C-alpha positions as CSV (number, residue, x, y, z in Angstrom):
1,M,9.5,-11.2,-15.4
2,A,9.7,-7.9,-13.1
3,F,8.8,-6.1,-10.0
4,Q,5.9,-4.0,-10.1
5,K,5.9,-1.5,-7.1
6,K,5.4,2.4,-7.6
7,I,8.8,4.0,-5.7
8,E,8.5,7.6,-6.4
9,Q,11.9,9.9,-5.7
10,V,11.0,12.5,-3.7
11,G,13.6,15.0,-4.9
12,N,12.1,15.0,-8.2
13,G,8.8,14.0,-8.3
14,I,9.1,11.1,-10.6
15,S,8.2,7.0,-9.6
16,A,9.4,3.9,-11.2
17,S,6.4,1.1,-10.8
18,Y,8.1,-1.6,-13.0
19,W,11.2,-3.2,-12.1
20,R,13.3,-5.3,-13.7
21,I,17.1,-7.1,-13.9
22,G,19.0,-5.0,-16.2
23,A,22.7,-6.6,-15.3
24,L,23.8,-9.2,-13.4
25,H,28.0,-9.2,-12.9
26,S,29.8,-12.3,-12.1
27,D,33.7,-11.6,-10.1
28,F,35.4,-15.0,-10.1
29,I,38.8,-13.6,-8.4
30,E,36.9,-11.9,-5.7
31,Y,33.9,-14.8,-5.5
32,L,31.3,-12.2,-5.9
33,T,28.2,-11.3,-8.1
34,R,26.2,-7.9,-8.6
35,V,22.9,-7.7,-9.3
36,V,21.5,-4.3,-10.9
37,L,17.8,-4.0,-10.6
38,V,16.8,-1.1,-13.0
39,G,13.1,1.1,-12.3
40,Y,11.6,1.8,-14.8
41,V,8.3,4.5,-15.3
42,D,6.4,1.4,-16.5
43,A,6.4,-1.7,-18.4
44,S,5.3,0.2,-21.5
45,L,8.0,2.4,-21.7
46,R,10.5,-0.6,-21.3
47,S,9.1,-2.6,-23.7
48,R,9.1,-0.1,-26.5
49,N,13.2,0.5,-25.4
50,A,12.4,4.7,-24.5
51,R,14.3,6.6,-22.3
52,G,11.9,5.1,-19.1
53,L,14.7,4.2,-17.0
54,I,14.9,6.1,-14.3
55,D,16.5,4.3,-10.6
56,K,18.4,1.4,-9.9
57,R,19.7,-0.4,-7.0
58,E,22.2,-2.9,-6.8
59,Y,22.8,-6.3,-4.6
60,N,26.0,-8.2,-3.9
61,L,25.8,-12.0,-3.4
62,S,28.3,-13.7,-1.5
63,P,29.7,-17.1,-3.0
64,E,27.2,-18.7,-0.1
65,Q,24.0,-16.8,-1.3
66,L,24.9,-17.7,-4.9
67,G,25.3,-20.9,-4.3
68,R,21.9,-21.3,-2.4
69,L,20.0,-19.6,-5.3
70,F,21.4,-22.1,-8.1
71,T,21.6,-25.6,-6.8
72,G,17.9,-25.9,-6.9
73,R,16.7,-28.3,-9.8
74,P,14.5,-26.3,-11.8
75,Q,11.3,-27.3,-13.5
76,F,11.8,-27.1,-17.1
77,D,8.2,-25.4,-18.1
78,N,9.2,-23.7,-21.0
79,S,11.0,-21.6,-19.4
80,T,14.2,-19.8,-20.9
81,Y,17.3,-20.2,-18.3
82,F,17.2,-16.6,-17.6
83,E,13.6,-16.6,-16.3
84,I,14.6,-19.8,-14.1
85,N,17.4,-17.9,-12.5
86,A,16.0,-14.7,-12.7
87,K,12.8,-16.3,-10.9
88,R,15.0,-17.0,-8.4
89,L,16.8,-13.5,-7.9
90,Y,13.6,-11.8,-7.9
91,E,13.1,-13.8,-4.6
92,W,16.1,-13.5,-3.0
93,I,15.5,-9.6,-3.8
94,K,12.3,-9.7,-2.0
95,D,13.4,-11.6,0.9
96,E,17.1,-10.4,1.5
97,P,17.4,-7.5,3.9
98,R,19.1,-4.5,2.4
99,S,22.0,-2.3,3.0
100,I,21.3,0.9,4.2
101,P,21.0,3.6,1.3
102,E,23.4,6.3,0.8
103,G,22.0,9.5,3.0
104,A,19.4,7.6,5.3
105,I,18.8,9.5,8.4
106,Y,18.7,7.3,11.7
107,D,16.8,8.8,14.7
108,P,18.3,7.2,18.0
109,E,15.6,8.9,20.3
110,T,12.8,7.5,18.3
111,G,15.1,4.5,16.5
112,E,13.6,5.3,13.4
113,L,15.7,5.1,10.0
114,T,14.2,7.9,7.2
115,I,15.4,7.3,3.9
116,P,15.2,11.0,2.3
117,S,15.1,10.1,-1.6
118,T,12.0,8.2,-1.6
119,G,10.7,9.9,1.8
120,E,10.5,6.1,3.5
121,V,10.6,5.5,7.5
122,V,11.7,2.7,8.8
123,A,10.7,1.6,12.1
124,K,13.7,0.4,14.7
125,A,11.8,-3.5,15.1
126,D,12.4,-3.8,11.4
127,I,15.9,-2.3,11.6
128,T,19.5,-4.8,11.9
129,F,21.9,-3.6,14.4
130,N,25.5,-4.1,14.8
131,E,26.7,-6.0,17.6
132,D,28.0,-1.6,18.4
133,G,24.3,-0.7,17.9
134,Y,24.5,0.9,14.7
135,P,21.7,-0.1,11.9
136,V,23.2,-1.9,9.0
137,A,20.7,-3.1,7.2
138,I,16.9,-3.0,6.6
139,P,14.1,-5.0,4.9
140,S,13.4,-4.9,1.1
141,E,11.2,-2.1,-0.2
142,F,10.5,-5.0,-2.9
143,K,9.0,-7.1,0.2
144,N,5.5,-6.8,-1.2
145,A,6.1,-5.9,-4.6
146,A,4.1,-8.1,-7.4
147,V,6.6,-10.1,-9.4
148,I,4.9,-10.2,-12.8
């Protein structure tokens, strides 16, 4: 299971098109869970364990978010526990707004936010602002990605 979406790294001209959960870390002291999504050039390189890892994204789940993800009753259709839980994580990543990436540039005149590493421009209407008017979140870049 993975996301299929091409995201180019503008600075080096390389694109990742196959995004897979590569790590899941739970900290039971701080009650946080971190999910690491890794981007490969394509599924073929990943399946051959070739050096196709070129990008990654990290997501932090609060205890409440983690609880909502894992309290539903799974339907066992020969899926592994990992596949059942991974599906929920992929759906969460698609739906959950992401933090403003490091290096993003906000233009107060247009209200747009530009992410230099990918060239993505986020419209003002899609940005979540805090009470002081500062941008704090944007939609997931995987919102429209296919889950394969």
